[in-house]
C-alpha positions as a Markdown table, in Angstrom:
| # | Residue | x | y | z |
|---|---|---|---|---|
| 1 | Met | 47.0 | 79.3 | 108.5 |
| 2 | Ser | 47.7 | 80.6 | 105.1 |
| 3 | Thr | 51.1 | 80.3 | 103.5 |
| 4 | His | 52.6 | 83.1 | 101.3 |
| 5 | Ser | 54.7 | 81.9 | 98.4 |
| 6 | Thr | 57.4 | 84.4 | 97.8 |
| 7 | His | 60.3 | 82.3 | 96.4 |
| 8 | Ser | 61.0 | 79.8 | 93.7 |
| 9 | Gly | 63.5 | 77.6 | 95.6 |
| 10 | Gln | 66.6 | 79.7 | 94.8 |
| 11 | Ala | 69.2 | 80.5 | 97.4 |
| 12 | Pro | 68.8 | 83.9 | 99.0 |
| 13 | Lys | 71.3 | 86.7 | 98.5 |
| 14 | Leu | 71.6 | 87.4 | 102.2 |
| 15 | Phe | 70.6 | 85.9 | 105.5 |
| 16 | Asp | 69.5 | 87.8 | 108.7 |
| 17 | Val | 70.2 | 85.1 | 111.3 |
| 18 | His | 68.8 | 87.0 | 114.3 |
| 19 | Thr | 65.7 | 89.2 | 114.1 |
| 20 | His | 62.3 | 89.6 | 115.8 |
| 21 | Thr | 59.6 | 90.4 | 113.4 |
| 22 | Gln | 57.1 | 88.5 | 115.6 |
| 23 | Phe | 57.6 | 91.2 | 118.3 |
| 24 | Ala | 54.9 | 93.8 | 119.1 |
| 25 | Ala | 57.0 | 96.5 | 117.3 |
| 26 | Tyr | 55.6 | 94.9 | 114.0 |
| 27 | Ala | 52.1 | 94.3 | 115.2 |
| 28 | Asp | 50.6 | 96.5 | 112.5 |
| 29 | Asp | 52.8 | 95.6 | 109.5 |
| 30 | Ala | 54.8 | 92.4 | 110.1 |
| 31 | Asp | 53.8 | 90.9 | 106.8 |
| 32 | Val | 54.8 | 94.1 | 104.9 |
| 33 | Val | 58.2 | 94.1 | 106.6 |
| 34 | Ile | 58.8 | 90.4 | 105.9 |
| 35 | Arg | 57.7 | 90.5 | 102.3 |
| 36 | Arg | 60.0 | 93.5 | 101.7 |
| 37 | Ser | 62.9 | 91.4 | 103.0 |
| 38 | Leu | 61.9 | 88.3 | 101.0 |
| 39 | Gln | 61.4 | 90.3 | 97.8 |
| 40 | Gly | 64.9 | 91.6 | 98.3 |
| 41 | Glu | 66.1 | 88.0 | 98.6 |
| 42 | Val | 66.9 | 88.2 | 102.3 |
| 43 | Trp | 66.0 | 85.3 | 104.5 |
| 44 | Met | 65.6 | 85.5 | 108.2 |
| 45 | Val | 65.4 | 83.7 | 111.5 |
| 46 | Asn | 62.9 | 85.1 | 114.0 |
| 47 | Val | 64.3 | 84.5 | 117.5 |
| 48 | Gly | 62.2 | 83.6 | 120.5 |
| 49 | Thr | 62.8 | 85.2 | 123.9 |
| 50 | Gln | 60.2 | 83.5 | 126.0 |
| 51 | Lys | 57.2 | 81.2 | 125.6 |
| 52 | Asp | 54.9 | 83.6 | 123.8 |
| 53 | Thr | 57.5 | 85.0 | 121.4 |
| 54 | Ser | 58.9 | 81.6 | 120.7 |
| 55 | Arg | 55.5 | 80.3 | 119.7 |
| 56 | Ala | 54.9 | 83.4 | 117.7 |
| 57 | Ala | 58.2 | 82.9 | 115.9 |
| 58 | Ile | 57.0 | 79.5 | 114.7 |
| 59 | Glu | 53.6 | 80.7 | 113.7 |
| 60 | Thr | 55.2 | 83.5 | 111.7 |
| 61 | Ala | 57.5 | 81.1 | 110.0 |
| 62 | His | 54.7 | 78.9 | 108.9 |
| 63 | Gln | 53.0 | 81.7 | 107.1 |
| 64 | Tyr | 55.7 | 81.7 | 104.4 |
| 65 | Ala | 56.7 | 78.8 | 102.1 |
| 66 | Glu | 60.4 | 79.5 | 102.6 |
| 67 | Gly | 62.8 | 82.1 | 103.8 |
| 68 | Val | 61.4 | 82.6 | 107.4 |
| 69 | Tyr | 62.6 | 80.4 | 110.2 |
| 70 | Ala | 62.4 | 80.4 | 114.0 |
| 71 | Thr | 64.3 | 79.7 | 117.2 |
| 72 | Val | 62.8 | 78.9 | 120.6 |
| 73 | Gly | 64.2 | 79.8 | 124.0 |
| 74 | Leu | 64.1 | 81.9 | 127.2 |
| 75 | His | 66.2 | 85.0 | 127.2 |
| 76 | Pro | 68.3 | 85.4 | 130.4 |
| 77 | Ile | 66.5 | 88.7 | 131.2 |
| 78 | His | 63.3 | 86.8 | 131.5 |
| 79 | Thr | 64.6 | 84.5 | 134.2 |
| 80 | Glu | 63.4 | 87.2 | 136.6 |
| 81 | Ala | 60.7 | 89.9 | 136.5 |
| 82 | Ser | 62.2 | 92.4 | 134.2 |
| 83 | Tyr | 61.5 | 95.9 | 132.8 |
| 84 | His | 58.7 | 96.0 | 130.2 |
| 85 | Asp | 60.1 | 96.4 | 126.6 |
| 86 | Glu | 57.2 | 97.7 | 124.5 |
| 87 | Lys | 59.0 | 96.8 | 121.3 |
| 88 | Glu | 59.0 | 93.1 | 122.4 |
| 89 | Leu | 55.9 | 92.9 | 124.5 |
| 90 | Gly | 53.5 | 95.6 | 123.5 |
| 91 | Ala | 52.2 | 98.5 | 125.6 |
| 92 | Pro | 52.5 | 98.0 | 129.3 |
| 93 | Pro | 49.3 | 97.3 | 131.3 |
| 94 | Leu | 47.3 | 100.3 | 132.4 |
| 95 | Ser | 47.2 | 101.0 | 136.1 |
| 96 | Ser | 43.4 | 101.4 | 136.4 |
| 97 | Ala | 41.5 | 98.3 | 137.2 |
| 98 | Asp | 38.8 | 99.5 | 134.9 |
| 99 | Ser | 41.3 | 99.5 | 132.0 |
| 100 | Arg | 42.5 | 95.9 | 132.3 |
| 101 | Glu | 40.6 | 94.7 | 129.3 |
| 102 | Leu | 42.1 | 97.5 | 127.2 |
| 103 | Ala | 45.5 | 96.8 | 128.6 |
| 104 | Asn | 45.3 | 93.2 | 127.7 |
| 105 | Glu | 44.3 | 94.1 | 124.2 |
| 106 | Ser | 47.2 | 96.4 | 123.8 |
| 107 | Leu | 49.6 | 93.7 | 124.9 |
| 108 | Lys | 48.3 | 91.5 | 122.0 |
| 109 | Gly | 48.9 | 88.3 | 124.0 |
| 110 | Phe | 52.5 | 89.1 | 125.3 |
| 111 | Lys | 53.3 | 89.4 | 129.0 |
| 112 | Ser | 56.3 | 90.8 | 130.8 |
| 113 | Arg | 57.0 | 88.2 | 133.5 |
| 114 | Glu | 59.5 | 86.0 | 135.2 |
| 115 | Glu | 59.4 | 82.6 | 133.5 |
| 116 | Ile | 60.6 | 79.2 | 134.6 |
| 117 | Phe | 62.2 | 77.2 | 131.7 |
| 118 | Asp | 59.7 | 74.6 | 130.8 |
| 119 | Tyr | 61.8 | 71.9 | 129.1 |
| 120 | Thr | 58.8 | 69.9 | 127.9 |
| 121 | Tyr | 57.1 | 73.0 | 126.4 |
| 122 | Tyr | 60.2 | 74.1 | 124.6 |
| 123 | Lys | 61.1 | 70.6 | 123.4 |
| 124 | Lys | 57.7 | 70.3 | 121.7 |
| 125 | Leu | 58.2 | 73.7 | 120.0 |
| 126 | Ala | 61.8 | 72.8 | 119.1 |
| 127 | Gln | 60.7 | 69.7 | 117.1 |
| 128 | Asp | 58.9 | 71.9 | 114.6 |
| 129 | Pro | 60.8 | 71.8 | 111.2 |
| 130 | Lys | 60.8 | 75.6 | 111.0 |
| 131 | Val | 62.9 | 75.8 | 114.2 |
| 132 | Val | 66.6 | 75.9 | 113.3 |
| 133 | Ala | 68.2 | 76.7 | 116.7 |
| 134 | Ile | 67.6 | 76.8 | 120.5 |
| 135 | Gly | 67.6 | 80.2 | 122.1 |
| 136 | Glu | 68.1 | 83.0 | 122.5 |
| 137 | Cys | 69.7 | 81.8 | 125.7 |
| 138 | Gly | 72.7 | 82.6 | 127.7 |
| 139 | Leu | 73.9 | 85.1 | 130.3 |
| 140 | Asp | 73.2 | 88.8 | 130.7 |
| 141 | Tyr | 74.9 | 90.7 | 133.5 |
| 142 | Ala | 74.3 | 94.2 | 132.3 |
| 143 | Val | 71.4 | 94.8 | 134.7 |
| 144 | Phe | 73.6 | 93.7 | 137.6 |
| 145 | Ile | 76.3 | 96.1 | 136.7 |
| 146 | Arg | 73.8 | 98.9 | 136.4 |
| 147 | Glu | 72.3 | 98.1 | 139.8 |
| 148 | Gln | 75.7 | 98.0 | 141.5 |
| 149 | Gly | 76.5 | 101.4 | 140.0 |
| 150 | Glu | 73.3 | 102.8 | 141.3 |
| 151 | Arg | 74.1 | 101.5 | 144.8 |
| 152 | Leu | 77.5 | 103.0 | 144.8 |
| 153 | Gln | 75.9 | 106.4 | 143.9 |
| 154 | Lys | 73.4 | 106.0 | 146.7 |
| 155 | Arg | 76.0 | 104.7 | 149.2 |
| 156 | Ala | 73.9 | 101.6 | 149.7 |
| 157 | Ser | 75.0 | 98.6 | 151.8 |
| 158 | Ala | 77.7 | 96.4 | 150.5 |
| 159 | Glu | 75.3 | 93.4 | 150.1 |
| 160 | Ala | 74.3 | 93.3 | 146.5 |
| 161 | Phe | 70.6 | 92.9 | 146.3 |
| 162 | Gly | 68.9 | 93.5 | 143.0 |
| 163 | Glu | 65.5 | 94.3 | 141.7 |
| 164 | Gly | 64.8 | 90.6 | 141.6 |
| 165 | Gly | 65.0 | 90.4 | 145.4 |
| 166 | Leu | 67.9 | 88.0 | 145.4 |
| 167 | Pro | 71.7 | 88.6 | 145.8 |
| 168 | Ile | 73.3 | 89.1 | 142.5 |
| 169 | Glu | 75.4 | 85.9 | 142.7 |
| 170 | Lys | 72.2 | 83.9 | 143.1 |
| 171 | Arg | 70.6 | 85.6 | 140.1 |
| 172 | Lys | 73.7 | 84.8 | 138.0 |
| 173 | Lys | 73.5 | 81.2 | 139.1 |
| 174 | Lys | 69.8 | 81.1 | 138.1 |
| 175 | Gln | 70.7 | 82.4 | 134.6 |
| 176 | Ala | 73.4 | 79.7 | 134.3 |
| 177 | Glu | 71.1 | 76.9 | 135.3 |
| 178 | Val | 68.5 | 78.0 | 132.7 |
| 179 | Phe | 71.2 | 78.3 | 130.1 |
| 180 | Leu | 72.4 | 74.7 | 130.8 |
| 181 | Lys | 68.9 | 73.4 | 130.2 |
| 182 | His | 69.0 | 75.0 | 126.8 |
| 183 | Val | 72.3 | 73.3 | 126.2 |
| 184 | Asp | 70.7 | 70.0 | 127.1 |
| 185 | Leu | 67.8 | 70.6 | 124.8 |
| 186 | Ala | 70.0 | 71.6 | 121.9 |
| 187 | Arg | 72.0 | 68.4 | 122.4 |
| 188 | Glu | 68.8 | 66.3 | 122.5 |
| 189 | Ile | 67.1 | 67.9 | 119.5 |
| 190 | Lys | 70.5 | 68.2 | 117.7 |
| 191 | Lys | 70.0 | 71.8 | 116.8 |
| 192 | Pro | 72.6 | 74.6 | 117.3 |
| 193 | Leu | 72.4 | 77.2 | 120.1 |
| 194 | Met | 71.6 | 80.9 | 119.6 |
| 195 | Ile | 73.5 | 82.5 | 122.5 |
| 196 | His | 73.0 | 85.9 | 124.0 |
| 197 | Cys | 76.0 | 87.1 | 126.2 |
| 198 | Arg | 76.4 | 90.6 | 127.6 |
| 199 | Asn | 79.1 | 91.5 | 130.2 |
| 200 | Ala | 79.5 | 87.8 | 131.0 |
| 201 | Phe | 82.0 | 86.2 | 128.7 |
| 202 | Asn | 84.3 | 84.8 | 131.4 |
| 203 | Asp | 81.4 | 82.8 | 132.9 |
| 204 | Leu | 79.9 | 81.8 | 129.5 |
| 205 | Ile | 83.3 | 80.4 | 128.3 |
| 206 | Gln | 83.8 | 78.6 | 131.6 |
| 207 | Ile | 80.3 | 76.9 | 131.3 |
| 208 | Leu | 80.9 | 76.0 | 127.6 |
| 209 | Asn | 84.3 | 74.6 | 128.3 |
| 210 | Ala | 82.9 | 72.3 | 130.9 |
| 211 | Glu | 80.1 | 71.2 | 128.7 |
| 212 | Tyr | 82.4 | 70.6 | 125.8 |
| 213 | Arg | 84.7 | 68.4 | 127.9 |
| 214 | Ile | 81.8 | 66.4 | 129.3 |
| 215 | His | 79.2 | 66.2 | 126.5 |
| 216 | Asn | 80.8 | 67.7 | 123.3 |
| 217 | Ile | 78.3 | 70.6 | 123.1 |
| 218 | Pro | 76.5 | 71.4 | 119.8 |
| 219 | Pro | 77.8 | 74.3 | 117.8 |
| 220 | Gly | 76.0 | 77.6 | 117.6 |
| 221 | Ile | 76.1 | 81.3 | 117.3 |
| 222 | Ile | 77.2 | 84.0 | 119.7 |
| 223 | His | 74.8 | 86.6 | 118.6 |
| 224 | Phe | 75.7 | 90.3 | 118.7 |
| 225 | Phe | 79.2 | 89.4 | 119.7 |
| 226 | Ser | 80.7 | 92.0 | 122.0 |
| 227 | Gly | 83.6 | 90.1 | 123.6 |
| 228 | Thr | 87.3 | 90.6 | 123.2 |
| 229 | Lys | 89.6 | 89.0 | 120.6 |
| 230 | Glu | 90.7 | 86.6 | 123.3 |
| 231 | Asp | 87.1 | 85.6 | 124.0 |
| 232 | Ala | 86.6 | 85.1 | 120.3 |
| 233 | Lys | 89.7 | 82.8 | 120.1 |
| 234 | Lys | 88.4 | 80.6 | 123.0 |
| 235 | Leu | 84.9 | 80.4 | 121.4 |
| 236 | Leu | 86.3 | 79.6 | 118.0 |
| 237 | Glu | 88.2 | 76.6 | 119.6 |
| 238 | Leu | 84.8 | 75.4 | 120.9 |
| 239 | Gly | 83.3 | 75.5 | 117.4 |
| 240 | Phe | 81.1 | 78.6 | 117.7 |
| 241 | Ser | 80.3 | 81.2 | 115.0 |
| 242 | Phe | 79.6 | 84.8 | 115.6 |
| 243 | Ser | 76.9 | 87.2 | 114.3 |
| 244 | Phe | 77.3 | 91.0 | 114.0 |
| 245 | Gly | 74.6 | 93.6 | 113.4 |
| 246 | Gly | 74.0 | 97.2 | 112.7 |
| 247 | Val | 76.2 | 98.5 | 115.5 |
| 248 | Ile | 79.3 | 97.7 | 113.4 |
| 249 | Thr | 78.3 | 100.5 | 110.9 |
| 250 | Phe | 78.8 | 103.2 | 113.5 |
| 251 | Ala | 80.9 | 101.9 | 116.3 |
| 252 | Arg | 84.6 | 100.8 | 116.0 |
| 253 | Asp | 84.6 | 98.6 | 119.1 |
| 254 | Tyr | 84.0 | 95.5 | 117.0 |
| 255 | Asp | 86.6 | 96.0 | 114.3 |
| 256 | Glu | 89.4 | 94.0 | 115.9 |
| 257 | Ser | 87.3 | 90.9 | 116.6 |
| 258 | Ile | 85.8 | 91.0 | 113.1 |
| 259 | Arg | 89.2 | 91.2 | 111.5 |
| 260 | Phe | 90.4 | 88.3 | 113.7 |
| 261 | Ile | 87.5 | 85.9 | 113.2 |
| 262 | Pro | 87.6 | 83.9 | 109.9 |
| 263 | Leu | 85.0 | 84.8 | 107.4 |
| 264 | Asp | 83.5 | 81.3 | 107.4 |
| 265 | Arg | 82.7 | 81.7 | 111.1 |
| 266 | Ile | 80.8 | 85.0 | 110.7 |
| 267 | Leu | 77.1 | 85.6 | 110.2 |
| 268 | Leu | 75.0 | 88.7 | 109.8 |
| 269 | Glu | 72.0 | 89.9 | 111.8 |
| 270 | Thr | 69.8 | 92.9 | 112.4 |
| 271 | Asp | 68.4 | 92.1 | 115.9 |
| 272 | Ala | 65.5 | 94.1 | 114.6 |
| 273 | Pro | 63.6 | 96.1 | 115.8 |
| 274 | Tyr | 66.7 | 97.3 | 117.7 |
| 275 | Val | 70.0 | 98.9 | 116.7 |
| 276 | Ala | 69.3 | 100.0 | 113.1 |
| 277 | Pro | 72.4 | 100.5 | 111.0 |
| 278 | Val | 73.6 | 103.6 | 109.3 |
| 279 | Pro | 71.8 | 105.2 | 107.4 |
| 280 | Tyr | 68.7 | 104.1 | 109.3 |
| 281 | Arg | 69.9 | 105.0 | 112.9 |
| 282 | Gly | 67.0 | 106.0 | 115.2 |
| 283 | Lys | 64.4 | 104.2 | 113.1 |
| 284 | Arg | 62.8 | 100.9 | 113.7 |
| 285 | Asn | 65.2 | 98.2 | 112.3 |
| 286 | Glu | 64.1 | 95.4 | 109.9 |
| 287 | Pro | 65.7 | 92.4 | 108.2 |
| 288 | Ala | 66.0 | 94.2 | 104.8 |
| 289 | Tyr | 68.6 | 96.5 | 106.4 |
| 290 | Val | 71.0 | 93.7 | 106.9 |
| 291 | Trp | 72.5 | 94.7 | 103.5 |
| 292 | Glu | 74.0 | 97.7 | 105.3 |
| 293 | Val | 75.7 | 95.3 | 107.7 |
| 294 | Ala | 77.0 | 93.2 | 104.8 |
| 295 | Lys | 78.5 | 96.3 | 103.2 |
| 296 | Lys | 80.4 | 97.2 | 106.4 |
| 297 | Met | 81.5 | 93.6 | 107.0 |
| 298 | Ala | 82.9 | 93.5 | 103.4 |
| 299 | Glu | 84.8 | 96.7 | 104.0 |
| 300 | Leu | 86.3 | 95.4 | 107.3 |
| 301 | Lys | 87.2 | 92.0 | 105.9 |
| 302 | Gly | 88.5 | 93.4 | 102.6 |
| 303 | Phe | 86.2 | 91.3 | 100.3 |
| 304 | Pro | 83.7 | 92.4 | 97.7 |
| 305 | Val | 80.2 | 92.7 | 99.0 |
| 306 | Glu | 78.9 | 90.0 | 96.8 |
| 307 | Lys | 81.5 | 87.5 | 98.0 |
| 308 | Thr | 80.8 | 88.5 | 101.6 |
| 309 | Ala | 77.1 | 88.1 | 101.2 |
| 310 | Glu | 77.5 | 84.7 | 99.5 |
| 311 | Thr | 79.7 | 83.4 | 102.2 |
| 312 | Met | 77.3 | 84.6 | 104.9 |
| 313 | Val | 74.5 | 82.8 | 103.3 |
| 314 | Gln | 76.5 | 79.6 | 103.0 |
| 315 | Asn | 77.6 | 79.9 | 106.6 |
| 316 | Ala | 74.0 | 80.2 | 107.8 |
| 317 | Arg | 72.6 | 77.4 | 105.6 |
| 318 | Ile | 75.4 | 75.0 | 106.8 |
| 319 | Leu | 74.8 | 75.9 | 110.5 |
| 320 | Phe | 71.0 | 75.7 | 110.3 |
| 321 | Arg | 71.0 | 72.8 | 107.8 |
| 322 | Ile | 68.6 | 74.4 | 105.4 |
């Protein structure tokens, strides 16, 4: 595999700690997007969400001498058969049996499927020097909330069965079990966690508190933090940092938490290809756009953009040990 040399060993001006340029959304121009970021002195971490995207994140990282890193893990939505996200996985399979070959080609190797967390597989990936964290892993209850709302509208029975065929509490338990395996792996490999949490902060904090008391969990990032100020306080006490993305440029829901969290515990992300910041809303996101997040972060924290960016880079390099 060829390695593109884009840097001269100097520190970057900004760091996108959570992006997905290995996703199908960039199938035609990933190298162009990555080079645009690196030429703008923005480094990045491509975050894995399942076996295929984790492996692809590492393969992508190895194509560049520096500035592109990876994480490996199983996203909580992939602990059961989930909706098909074309930006992540490519075009969905065609229904016609005669079109299977074409469908497989359009997927470009990615599949939408329920996965079992294979500890041995992920451990092998995690030992790669380009891997800087374990995840994204965690808890995501958004789909359960949506399903419950749909049942109320349809006057369904009180028993909460979801699309996965199991009662919701069992599905939550499954997510928690998979998350704990990531915690074990992070502890063994001695790399931080990249945590995804949506509509589940009470349970997440309960799990992390228990792990902290028993095993002194490794530090990590709560990516795209959407919890309350009180959630942030509890997670700060456990040693976690928080990353914020493009949504802060157009939604005010995050302002209180951002102003509360110390600058040395904040990082920046794009979560590309999703949630592009102003002035790129509605377009495919990319790591170079993290500058717009930095500008808004500087405004909210009351610091110059240059100081904010410098601190964000320092925070990332300390956490990832690079």
